[in-house]
C-alpha positions, 0 to 999 in steps of 0.5 A: 477533489477526487484526486485529494480524497485519493491522496489522503487514502494512500497516506499510510502507504506514502508514510511507509515509504518515508520510513524506508528512506529514513531506515537507510538515512536518507532525507525525503519530502512529502506533503500530506495528501500527495501520492508521491514521496520525493528523495530530497537528494541523489541516492544509491540504488540499494537506498532507493530500492529500500525506500521503494519496496519497504511498504510492500514488504511491511504490508505483506508481512502484516498480512501474513501475521494477521490472517493466521492470528484470525484463526487463533482468535476464532478458537480463543476469543470468538467472532469479534477478534476474528472480524477485526483481524480478518478486516485488518488483514484485508486492509494490509493486502489492499495496501500491499496491492497499492505497491504495484507501481512501486514494484514496477519502478524498482524492477526498472531501477534493478535493470536499469531500464527506462520507464517506458519499457515493459515489465513483468509487473505491466499486466497488473499495473494496467487494469488496476491503477490506470483504468479509471471509473468516472474519474476515480481509480480502482485501487481508491475505490477498493480502499474506500470500500474496505474503510466503509467495511471496517466502520460497519464491522465496528458498529455492529460489534459495538 
């Protein structure tokens, strides 16, 4: 049950992988709730890199756009706009941090190493994605807390 919830929370991240693969003209398979997109056939290294890195690039770009917009909204729109844009920026940053495993895979792919080799991302990868709290990954808890905060802000602003 918990792994299904975790898979559903990561659907936007995985759909960005699908879009990345489609941008380079490659087919891939994905089932709702899964936590992985599988390429349908063999790919060139650059095509695989675009598919792997598209979510992190998109989320970081969204964060870099939304955060300054929240400051602009303070002067022109009041606190409602600031809260909404700050929450959206936080959500984009959380989904960017969900890409740590993808950054590790991209590094291994670039340097043509096996999955058991150490990478510069291992110090980030270990505590966030592998340590579990009562069966739930911390990244899933962070996404769930952010969604609850978004809903609370929505109720407060109504």
